[in-house]
TIGU-172434 format. One record per residue (C-alpha): residue in one letter; x, y, z. Coordinates in nm, 4 decimals. Layout:
# TIGU-172434
+------+----------+----------+----------+
: rest :        u :        v :        w :
+------+----------+----------+----------+
:    a :        X :        Y :        Z :
...
+------+----------+----------+----------+
END
This chain:
# TIGU-172434
+------+----------+----------+----------+
: rest :        u :        v :        w :
+------+----------+----------+----------+
:    m :   8.7054 :  -2.9481 :  -3.0317 :
:    t :   8.5508 :  -3.1518 :  -3.3190 :
:    a :   8.2398 :  -3.3633 :  -3.3157 :
:    d :   8.4622 :  -3.6766 :  -3.3335 :
:    l :   8.6368 :  -3.5817 :  -3.0160 :
:    i :   8.3124 :  -3.5139 :  -2.8369 :
:    s :   8.1462 :  -3.8392 :  -2.9558 :
:    g :   8.4546 :  -4.0206 :  -2.8463 :
:    r :   8.4410 :  -3.8750 :  -2.4985 :
:    l :   8.0723 :  -3.9599 :  -2.4751 :
:    g :   8.1328 :  -4.3153 :  -2.5815 :
:    g :   8.0278 :  -4.3140 :  -2.9384 :
:    d :   7.7630 :  -4.5799 :  -3.0121 :
:    t :   7.7475 :  -4.6760 :  -2.6432 :
:    f :   7.6172 :  -4.3223 :  -2.5685 :
:    l :   7.3566 :  -4.3478 :  -2.8420 :
:    a :   7.2335 :  -4.6886 :  -2.7279 :
:    q :   7.2541 :  -4.6693 :  -2.3520 :
:    v :   7.2527 :  -4.2874 :  -2.2408 :
:    l :   7.0885 :  -4.0574 :  -2.4937 :
:    g :   6.7324 :  -3.9811 :  -2.3832 :
:    r :   6.7543 :  -4.2318 :  -2.1048 :
:    e :   6.9527 :  -4.0847 :  -1.8087 :
:    h :   7.1578 :  -3.7855 :  -1.7051 :
:    r :   7.5253 :  -3.8364 :  -1.7110 :
:    r :   7.8234 :  -3.6019 :  -1.6527 :
:    y :   8.1425 :  -3.6446 :  -1.8437 :
:    p :   8.4315 :  -3.4699 :  -1.6537 :
:    a :   8.7107 :  -3.3329 :  -1.8404 :
:    g :   9.0749 :  -3.4420 :  -1.7731 :
:    e :   9.3112 :  -3.1718 :  -1.6659 :
:    d :   9.4461 :  -3.1555 :  -2.0181 :
:    e :   9.0946 :  -3.0927 :  -2.1499 :
:    r :   8.9971 :  -2.7865 :  -1.9492 :
:    e :   9.0295 :  -2.5617 :  -2.2484 :
:    a :   8.8436 :  -2.7982 :  -2.4929 :
:    f :   8.5604 :  -2.5533 :  -2.5580 :
:    t :   8.7429 :  -2.2256 :  -2.5071 :
:    d :   8.7561 :  -2.1508 :  -2.8817 :
:    l :   8.3961 :  -2.2083 :  -2.9350 :
:    l :   8.2947 :  -1.8936 :  -2.7504 :
:    t :   8.5249 :  -1.6453 :  -2.5809 :
:    w :   8.3928 :  -1.3452 :  -2.3714 :
:    s :   8.5470 :  -1.1184 :  -2.6307 :
:    a :   8.3470 :  -1.2988 :  -2.8963 :
:    l :   8.0218 :  -1.2749 :  -2.6945 :
:    n :   8.0865 :  -0.9047 :  -2.6243 :
:    n :   8.1114 :  -0.8561 :  -3.0062 :
:    l :   7.7868 :  -1.0429 :  -3.0746 :
:    l :   7.5993 :  -0.8306 :  -2.8221 :
:    a :   7.7443 :  -0.5101 :  -2.9904 :
:    t :   7.6963 :  -0.5861 :  -3.3428 :
:    q :   7.3849 :  -0.8220 :  -3.3775 :
:    r :   7.0263 :  -0.7257 :  -3.3639 :
:    l :   6.9365 :  -0.9408 :  -3.0809 :
:    d :   6.5739 :  -0.8695 :  -3.0152 :
:    a :   6.3887 :  -1.0531 :  -2.7402 :
:    p :   6.3146 :  -1.3378 :  -2.6985 :
:    r :   6.6304 :  -1.4473 :  -2.8873 :
:    m :   6.8472 :  -1.2534 :  -2.6441 :
:    r :   6.6912 :  -1.2189 :  -2.3054 :
:    l :   6.7819 :  -1.1816 :  -1.9261 :
:    s :   6.6164 :  -1.3978 :  -1.6792 :
:    a :   6.5982 :  -1.3982 :  -1.3006 :
:    g :   6.3313 :  -1.6399 :  -1.1904 :
:    g :   6.1451 :  -1.5090 :  -1.4952 :
:    v :   6.2216 :  -1.3094 :  -1.8063 :
:    i :   6.3075 :  -0.9464 :  -1.7323 :
:    d :   6.1253 :  -0.6820 :  -1.9263 :
:    a :   6.3507 :  -0.5796 :  -2.2009 :
:    g :   6.2601 :  -0.2044 :  -2.1306 :
:    e :   6.4692 :  -0.2334 :  -1.8131 :
:    y :   6.7898 :  -0.2531 :  -2.0123 :
:    t :   6.7258 :  -0.1445 :  -2.3832 :
:    r :   6.6415 :   0.1842 :  -2.5564 :
:    l :   6.4499 :   0.2132 :  -2.8814 :
:    r :   6.6828 :   0.2979 :  -3.1635 :
:    q :   6.5192 :   0.4478 :  -3.4887 :
:    y :   6.6474 :   0.4231 :  -3.8395 :
:    r :   6.5345 :   0.5847 :  -4.1731 :
:    r :   6.5671 :   0.2651 :  -4.3835 :
:    m :   6.5611 :  -0.0166 :  -4.1281 :
:    p :   6.3094 :  -0.1361 :  -3.8725 :
:    d :   6.3395 :   0.0252 :  -3.5352 :
:    w :   6.4633 :  -0.2038 :  -3.2559 :
:    n :   6.5322 :  -0.2027 :  -2.8830 :
:    q :   6.9025 :  -0.1792 :  -2.8513 :
:    p :   7.0775 :  -0.3046 :  -2.5161 :
:    v :   7.2421 :  -0.0296 :  -2.3297 :
:    p :   7.5670 :  -0.1726 :  -2.1845 :
:    h :   7.5575 :  -0.0107 :  -1.8377 :
:    l :   7.1811 :  -0.1051 :  -1.7775 :
:    f :   7.2504 :  -0.4422 :  -1.9183 :
:    h :   7.5429 :  -0.4950 :  -1.6818 :
:    q :   7.3441 :  -0.3774 :  -1.3855 :
:    q :   7.0835 :  -0.6366 :  -1.4465 :
:    l :   7.3556 :  -0.9078 :  -1.4496 :
:    k :   7.5131 :  -0.7742 :  -1.1352 :
:    e :   7.1753 :  -0.8072 :  -0.9646 :
:    g :   7.1607 :  -1.1742 :  -1.0591 :
:    a :   7.0118 :  -1.2011 :  -1.4011 :
:    t :   7.1236 :  -1.4813 :  -1.6432 :
:    l :   7.1990 :  -1.3788 :  -1.9976 :
:    v :   7.0507 :  -1.6199 :  -2.2652 :
:    l :   7.1324 :  -1.6041 :  -2.6300 :
:    d :   6.9279 :  -1.8452 :  -2.8443 :
:    a :   7.0473 :  -2.0107 :  -3.1665 :
:    i :   7.4027 :  -1.8883 :  -3.1310 :
:    d :   7.5081 :  -2.1562 :  -3.3717 :
:    e :   7.3496 :  -1.9486 :  -3.6449 :
:    m :   7.5547 :  -1.6444 :  -3.5889 :
:    h :   7.8996 :  -1.7635 :  -3.4591 :
:    p :   8.0913 :  -1.9847 :  -3.7001 :
:    p :   8.3007 :  -2.1851 :  -3.4498 :
:    i :   7.9919 :  -2.3136 :  -3.2895 :
:    g :   7.8097 :  -2.3568 :  -3.6164 :
:    r :   8.0912 :  -2.5717 :  -3.7597 :
:    l :   8.0868 :  -2.8107 :  -3.4507 :
:    i :   7.7112 :  -2.8468 :  -3.4493 :
:    n :   7.6961 :  -2.9244 :  -3.8183 :
:    e :   7.9279 :  -3.2204 :  -3.7481 :
:    l :   7.7261 :  -3.3184 :  -3.4384 :
:    e :   7.4071 :  -3.3194 :  -3.6314 :
:    a :   7.5464 :  -3.5664 :  -3.8785 :
:    w :   7.6553 :  -3.7891 :  -3.5926 :
:    l :   7.3331 :  -3.7709 :  -3.3965 :
:    r :   7.1110 :  -3.7652 :  -3.7056 :
:    t :   6.9040 :  -3.4854 :  -3.5891 :
:    g :   6.8811 :  -3.0982 :  -3.5807 :
:    i :   7.0444 :  -2.9137 :  -3.3072 :
:    q :   6.9958 :  -2.5591 :  -3.1638 :
:    v :   7.2550 :  -2.4154 :  -2.9415 :
:    n :   7.1749 :  -2.1491 :  -2.6705 :
:    a :   7.4509 :  -1.9753 :  -2.4768 :
:    y :   7.4071 :  -1.9054 :  -2.1005 :
:    a :   7.6105 :  -1.6551 :  -1.8947 :
:    s :   7.5682 :  -1.5903 :  -1.5248 :
:    w :   7.7583 :  -1.4277 :  -1.2465 :
:    t :   7.5626 :  -1.4976 :  -0.9227 :
:    s :   7.4055 :  -1.7845 :  -0.7243 :
:    q :   7.0545 :  -1.6790 :  -0.8279 :
:    e :   6.8799 :  -1.9323 :  -1.0494 :
:    g :   6.7759 :  -1.7880 :  -1.3823 :
:    f :   6.4942 :  -2.0328 :  -1.4369 :
:    g :   6.4346 :  -2.2229 :  -1.1093 :
:    v :   6.3568 :  -2.5966 :  -1.1105 :
:    h :   6.2295 :  -2.6926 :  -1.4617 :
:    w :   6.2441 :  -2.9610 :  -1.7325 :
:    d :   6.2970 :  -2.9403 :  -2.1052 :
:    d :   6.0965 :  -3.1073 :  -2.3720 :
:    h :   6.4137 :  -3.2004 :  -2.5614 :
:    d :   6.7481 :  -3.3784 :  -2.4806 :
:    v :   7.0429 :  -3.1554 :  -2.4280 :
:    l :   7.4140 :  -3.1681 :  -2.4273 :
:    v :   7.5726 :  -2.9107 :  -2.2092 :
:    l :   7.9290 :  -2.7842 :  -2.2866 :
:    q :   8.0820 :  -2.5947 :  -1.9994 :
:    v :   8.3057 :  -2.3299 :  -2.1730 :
:    s :   8.4438 :  -2.1284 :  -1.8851 :
:    g :   8.3888 :  -2.0804 :  -1.5119 :
:    r :   8.1898 :  -2.3266 :  -1.3109 :
:    k :   7.8167 :  -2.3904 :  -1.2486 :
:    r :   7.6395 :  -2.5933 :  -0.9899 :
:    w :   7.3651 :  -2.8283 :  -1.1111 :
:    r :   7.0980 :  -2.9999 :  -0.9106 :
:    i :   6.9172 :  -3.2911 :  -1.0765 :
:    y :   6.5742 :  -3.4017 :  -0.9531 :
:    g :   6.4908 :  -3.6882 :  -1.1949 :
:    r :   6.1767 :  -3.7363 :  -1.4096 :
:    t :   5.8143 :  -3.7391 :  -1.3327 :
:    r :   5.7133 :  -3.8435 :  -1.6776 :
:    i :   5.9260 :  -4.0402 :  -1.9210 :
:    a :   5.9905 :  -3.8823 :  -2.2682 :
:    p :   5.7312 :  -3.5915 :  -2.2416 :
:    l :   5.6376 :  -3.4219 :  -2.5699 :
:    h :   5.6000 :  -3.0465 :  -2.6539 :
:    n :   5.2293 :  -3.1159 :  -2.7222 :
:    d :   5.1605 :  -3.3846 :  -2.4673 :
:    v :   4.8396 :  -3.5222 :  -2.3330 :
:    e :   4.9613 :  -3.4920 :  -1.9706 :
:    f :   5.2104 :  -3.2586 :  -1.7986 :
:    a :   5.3686 :  -3.2741 :  -1.4513 :
:    e :   5.2923 :  -2.9474 :  -1.2950 :
:    e :   5.4378 :  -2.9992 :  -0.9375 :
:    e :   5.8102 :  -2.9833 :  -0.9396 :
:    p :   5.9840 :  -3.2587 :  -0.7337 :
:    t :   6.1803 :  -3.1614 :  -0.4115 :
:    e :   6.4170 :  -3.4530 :  -0.3771 :
:    i :   6.7602 :  -3.3947 :  -0.5259 :
:    i :   6.9003 :  -3.7128 :  -0.6784 :
:    d :   7.2355 :  -3.5727 :  -0.7908 :
:    e :   7.4323 :  -3.2554 :  -0.7479 :
:    f :   7.7572 :  -3.1543 :  -0.8935 :
:    v :   7.9595 :  -2.8588 :  -1.0286 :
:    m :   8.0370 :  -2.8423 :  -1.3977 :
:    e :   8.3921 :  -2.7234 :  -1.4666 :
:    p :   8.5547 :  -2.5995 :  -1.7913 :
:    g :   8.5744 :  -2.8798 :  -2.0482 :
:    d :   8.3039 :  -3.0971 :  -1.8824 :
:    i :   8.0019 :  -3.2327 :  -2.0745 :
:    l :   7.6549 :  -3.3272 :  -1.9388 :
:    h :   7.3646 :  -3.5017 :  -2.0969 :
:    v :   7.0219 :  -3.4206 :  -1.9602 :
:    p :   6.7279 :  -3.6151 :  -2.1080 :
:    r :   6.3991 :  -3.4523 :  -2.1846 :
:    g :   6.1611 :  -3.4444 :  -1.8833 :
:    c :   6.4489 :  -3.4498 :  -1.6359 :
:    w :   6.3871 :  -3.1727 :  -1.3673 :
:    h :   6.6918 :  -2.9665 :  -1.2925 :
:    a :   6.8178 :  -2.6235 :  -1.1520 :
:    v :   7.1288 :  -2.4381 :  -1.2358 :
:    a :   7.3326 :  -2.1521 :  -1.0577 :
:    a :   7.6639 :  -1.9893 :  -1.0878 :
:    s :   7.7235 :  -2.0427 :  -0.7122 :
:    e :   8.0939 :  -2.0883 :  -0.7273 :
:    g :   8.1934 :  -1.7281 :  -0.7071 :
:    e :   8.3084 :  -1.6802 :  -1.0696 :
:    p :   8.1568 :  -1.5884 :  -1.4136 :
:    s :   8.0227 :  -1.8961 :  -1.5887 :
:    l :   7.9592 :  -1.9528 :  -1.9538 :
:    h :   7.8065 :  -2.2679 :  -2.1041 :
:    l :   7.6390 :  -2.3893 :  -2.4320 :
:    t :   7.3263 :  -2.5917 :  -2.4259 :
:    c :   7.2844 :  -2.7987 :  -2.7400 :
:    g :   6.9133 :  -2.8776 :  -2.7808 :
:    l :   6.8451 :  -3.1882 :  -2.9941 :
:    v :   6.5319 :  -3.1846 :  -3.1959 :
:    t :   6.3164 :  -3.4872 :  -3.0775 :
:    t :   6.2819 :  -3.7796 :  -3.3192 :
:    t :   6.0083 :  -3.9933 :  -3.1558 :
:    g :   5.7631 :  -4.2651 :  -3.2454 :
:    v :   5.5186 :  -4.0036 :  -3.3333 :
:    n :   5.7525 :  -3.8808 :  -3.6130 :
:    f :   5.8170 :  -4.2355 :  -3.7268 :
:    l :   5.4513 :  -4.3245 :  -3.7556 :
:    r :   5.3672 :  -4.0076 :  -3.9453 :
:    w :   5.6517 :  -4.0888 :  -4.1974 :
:    l :   5.5230 :  -4.4506 :  -4.2107 :
:    v :   5.1724 :  -4.3586 :  -4.2902 :
:    n :   5.2786 :  -4.1028 :  -4.5550 :
:    r :   5.4743 :  -4.3840 :  -4.7267 :
:    m :   5.1625 :  -4.6051 :  -4.7371 :
:    v :   4.9525 :  -4.4060 :  -4.9796 :
:    e :   5.0345 :  -4.6704 :  -5.2422 :
:    h :   4.7550 :  -4.8808 :  -5.0902 :
:    e :   4.4099 :  -4.8217 :  -5.1902 :
:    e :   4.2689 :  -4.8814 :  -4.8359 :
:    v :   4.4839 :  -4.5950 :  -4.7061 :
:    r :   4.3835 :  -4.3480 :  -4.9833 :
:    a :   4.0206 :  -4.4358 :  -4.9560 :
:    d :   3.7718 :  -4.2367 :  -4.7410 :
:    v :   3.7067 :  -4.3600 :  -4.3881 :
:    p :   3.3784 :  -4.5740 :  -4.3985 :
:    r :   3.0560 :  -4.4048 :  -4.2885 :
:    v :   2.8577 :  -4.7270 :  -4.2635 :
:    p :   2.9120 :  -4.9069 :  -3.9221 :
:    a :   2.9046 :  -5.2443 :  -4.0976 :
:    e :   3.2303 :  -5.1610 :  -4.2850 :
:    y :   3.4215 :  -5.0329 :  -3.9926 :
:    e :   3.5615 :  -5.3676 :  -3.8566 :
:    l :   3.6734 :  -5.4961 :  -4.1987 :
:    w :   3.8417 :  -5.1667 :  -4.2980 :
:    t :   4.0296 :  -5.1206 :  -3.9752 :
:    r :   4.1428 :  -5.4910 :  -3.9830 :
:    r :   4.2881 :  -5.4278 :  -4.3276 :
:    l :   4.4703 :  -5.1048 :  -4.2131 :
:    s :   4.6088 :  -5.2894 :  -3.9179 :
:    d :   4.7371 :  -5.5719 :  -4.1460 :
:    l :   4.9058 :  -5.3302 :  -4.3653 :
:    v :   5.0787 :  -5.1415 :  -4.0998 :
:    a :   5.1808 :  -5.4645 :  -3.9194 :
:    e :   5.3291 :  -5.6003 :  -4.2367 :
:    r :   5.5335 :  -5.2815 :  -4.2924 :
:    l :   5.6518 :  -5.2783 :  -3.9213 :
:    r :   5.7783 :  -5.6316 :  -3.9571 :
:    s :   6.0233 :  -5.5394 :  -4.2130 :
:    p :   6.3717 :  -5.5453 :  -4.0517 :
:    e :   6.4874 :  -5.2519 :  -4.2728 :
:    v :   6.2027 :  -5.0185 :  -4.1860 :
:    v :   6.3660 :  -4.8144 :  -3.8982 :
:    e :   6.6967 :  -4.7778 :  -4.0991 :
:    e :   6.4783 :  -4.6715 :  -4.3958 :
:    y :   6.3261 :  -4.3925 :  -4.1776 :
:    w :   6.6770 :  -4.2756 :  -4.0620 :
:    r :   6.7990 :  -4.2815 :  -4.4196 :
:    h :   6.4978 :  -4.0621 :  -4.5183 :
:    q :   6.5814 :  -3.8207 :  -4.2414 :
:    d :   6.9404 :  -3.7918 :  -4.3550 :
:    e :   6.8479 :  -3.7382 :  -4.7166 :
:    t :   6.5777 :  -3.4764 :  -4.6500 :
:    s :   6.7554 :  -3.2760 :  -4.3700 :
:    p :   6.8101 :  -2.9190 :  -4.4896 :
:    a :   7.1723 :  -2.7996 :  -4.5155 :
:    r :   7.2851 :  -2.5196 :  -4.2940 :
:    p :   7.3206 :  -2.2003 :  -4.4981 :
:    a :   7.6708 :  -2.1547 :  -4.6442 :
:    f :   7.7634 :  -1.8992 :  -4.9081 :
:    s :   8.0467 :  -1.9287 :  -5.1667 :
:    l :   8.1087 :  -1.5670 :  -5.2729 :
:    p :   8.2611 :  -1.4626 :  -5.5026 :
:    v :   8.3028 :  -1.8007 :  -5.6606 :
:    g :   7.9447 :  -1.8893 :  -5.6415 :
:    v :   7.8726 :  -1.6139 :  -5.8790 :
:    t :   8.1824 :  -1.6291 :  -6.1039 :
:    g :   8.2051 :  -2.0076 :  -6.1068 :
:    e :   8.5836 :  -1.9848 :  -6.1215 :
:    l :   8.6964 :  -2.2884 :  -5.9406 :
:    a :   9.0627 :  -2.3845 :  -5.9567 :
:    p :   9.2624 :  -2.6882 :  -5.8461 :
:    s :   9.3633 :  -2.4940 :  -5.5307 :
:    s :   8.9964 :  -2.4418 :  -5.4416 :
:    v :   8.8655 :  -2.6149 :  -5.1268 :
:    v :   8.5151 :  -2.7515 :  -5.1580 :
:    r :   8.2685 :  -2.9579 :  -4.9493 :
:    f :   7.9200 :  -3.0845 :  -4.9736 :
:    a :   7.6715 :  -2.8299 :  -4.8384 :
:    s :   7.5121 :  -3.1079 :  -4.6180 :
:    l :   7.7044 :  -3.3310 :  -4.3931 :
:    r :   7.4272 :  -3.5780 :  -4.3914 :
:    g :   7.2799 :  -3.7575 :  -4.6944 :
:    n :   7.3706 :  -4.0945 :  -4.8673 :
:    v :   7.5710 :  -4.2194 :  -5.1587 :
:    t :   7.4590 :  -4.5104 :  -5.3670 :
:    e :   7.6381 :  -4.6766 :  -5.6488 :
:    n :   7.5510 :  -4.8999 :  -5.9456 :
:    n :   7.7314 :  -4.9962 :  -6.2699 :
:    d :   7.6332 :  -4.6863 :  -6.4689 :
:    e :   7.6174 :  -4.4053 :  -6.2127 :
:    v :   7.6578 :  -4.2784 :  -5.8607 :
:    t :   7.3779 :  -4.1083 :  -5.6794 :
:    y :   7.4138 :  -3.8452 :  -5.4030 :
:    s :   7.0846 :  -3.7789 :  -5.2014 :
:    a :   7.0732 :  -3.4978 :  -4.9715 :
:    q :   6.8599 :  -3.1831 :  -4.8901 :
:    g :   6.5554 :  -3.3678 :  -5.0242 :
:    r :   6.7126 :  -3.4023 :  -5.3742 :
:    r :   6.9170 :  -3.6422 :  -5.5795 :
:    w :   7.2088 :  -3.5869 :  -5.7997 :
:    r :   7.2911 :  -3.8647 :  -6.0500 :
:    l :   7.6562 :  -3.8535 :  -6.1641 :
:    p :   7.8800 :  -4.0605 :  -6.3949 :
:    a :   8.0183 :  -4.3696 :  -6.2123 :
:    k :   8.3794 :  -4.2603 :  -6.2925 :
:    v :   8.3500 :  -3.9833 :  -6.0438 :
:    t :   8.2375 :  -4.2120 :  -5.7572 :
:    p :   8.5682 :  -4.1755 :  -5.5557 :
:    v :   8.5153 :  -3.8012 :  -5.5570 :
:    v :   8.1640 :  -3.8183 :  -5.4376 :
:    t :   8.2333 :  -4.0775 :  -5.1566 :
:    h :   8.5315 :  -3.8776 :  -5.0540 :
:    l :   8.3486 :  -3.5531 :  -5.0151 :
:    h :   8.0701 :  -3.7353 :  -4.8407 :
:    r :   8.2990 :  -3.8930 :  -4.5783 :
:    n :   8.5782 :  -3.6392 :  -4.5289 :
:    g :   8.4398 :  -3.2835 :  -4.5776 :
:    p :   8.6373 :  -2.9966 :  -4.7046 :
:    t :   8.9064 :  -3.1079 :  -4.9675 :
:    p :   9.1354 :  -2.9170 :  -5.2187 :
:    i :   9.0165 :  -2.9962 :  -5.5767 :
:    k :   9.3683 :  -3.0957 :  -5.6636 :
:    e :   9.3507 :  -3.3795 :  -5.4103 :
:    l :   9.0016 :  -3.4924 :  -5.5538 :
:    r :   9.1666 :  -3.4981 :  -5.9057 :
:    e :   9.4243 :  -3.7543 :  -5.7733 :
:    l :   9.1335 :  -3.9774 :  -5.6977 :
:    v :   9.0161 :  -3.9888 :  -6.0506 :
:    p :   9.3266 :  -3.9603 :  -6.2732 :
:    d :   9.1325 :  -4.0819 :  -6.5861 :
:    v :   8.8899 :  -3.7785 :  -6.5532 :
:    p :   9.0249 :  -3.4680 :  -6.7409 :
:    e :   9.0777 :  -3.1652 :  -6.5085 :
:    k :   8.8280 :  -2.9539 :  -6.6971 :
:    a :   8.5567 :  -3.2078 :  -6.6773 :
:    l :   8.6059 :  -3.2416 :  -6.3024 :
:    l :   8.5938 :  -2.8635 :  -6.2645 :
:    d :   8.2759 :  -2.8434 :  -6.4759 :
:    l :   8.1090 :  -3.1106 :  -6.2701 :
:    l :   8.1903 :  -2.9451 :  -5.9514 :
:    r :   8.0792 :  -2.6068 :  -6.0825 :
:    r :   7.7463 :  -2.7605 :  -6.1674 :
:    l :   7.7045 :  -2.9105 :  -5.8173 :
:    m :   7.7859 :  -2.5742 :  -5.6691 :
:    d :   7.5377 :  -2.3904 :  -5.9055 :
:    d :   7.2738 :  -2.6523 :  -5.7891 :
:    g :   7.3332 :  -2.5993 :  -5.4128 :
:    a :   7.5022 :  -2.9248 :  -5.3416 :
:    l :   7.8447 :  -2.7897 :  -5.3015 :
:    v :   8.0185 :  -2.5054 :  -5.1188 :
:    w :   8.3454 :  -2.3218 :  -5.1826 :
:    e :   8.5455 :  -2.2622 :  -4.8696 :
:    g :   8.8422 :  -2.0696 :  -5.0055 :
:    d :   9.1766 :  -2.1775 :  -5.1545 :
:    a :   9.4298 :  -2.4154 :  -5.0102 :
+------+----------+----------+----------+
END
């Protein structure tokens, strides 16, 4: 399953304009789509992660109406040259799950490549960071009770089934550090359904919900938590861009007679900037160009620099922007800019739009550029962190 297929199922731009952050909506899979997410996380792969990764709490935790003390299912393991850690004991771990606990594994996208690759693409489409948590449960006991999250989520049901109860929102678009919180959970269910393999669910932040594997089978799903990008973030960016004005750089007046004139001038400056029709797109462009790339290593070629026509390369970031003029092409990403000769513009735009590509195919886009010159340029981009080697075609 690729990000393009997911965005297509959600409705593309319609989802962004009408659903994201606004209302919960389930997208049932067709019968031919039931295995759409199977390759993202198999039970075997999950077993391997639990057995081989140092998953200290709270990154890996068990919950049953509250987080279970890790001492109930782990034992301290000591090393001579590494920090000690509380290692899960399989039979104690299993027993907690039998008794109704839900297994939660945070940021699984950072340790499991199939999920990481998908989320890298989804971040480029949604123009925001995403953290993926895995949830596995076996019983009808709710791991967390009725609750709401302070970020929008996309839920991908990988295997098994899970019953969701939706209670709606008591505060629109709550923030992590908000001025007001709803403490009393609602009691009226506004929607109830069972997520089946291949289904997708969007839950906006602030929407109360409860989840349980009440269908008599093991359930495994992924929750993609979107980093919030709110008016607060936008206004902070706007203010930081306005330091060119003397009034913004100046101290706040201490004489009451100056208050009104100074605040009126600030108001005029902000209003003028907000009236620009390009200001919001300028903000999104800044987000794309400064978003950090997900770590990707290029050993051994990253050290030897030995790229060849058969080498497959891609930009480290799937976000960023490409701008052209008569003399050069500029690639902006990861908070940096790379200015390159205009004659390699087809290579830069292709990598930006299409992802991993063999160098021999890139060479065909610029027949007037000598092979050695192209290889040297790509090596420099790799040495500078802009390019990743992904093997040989």
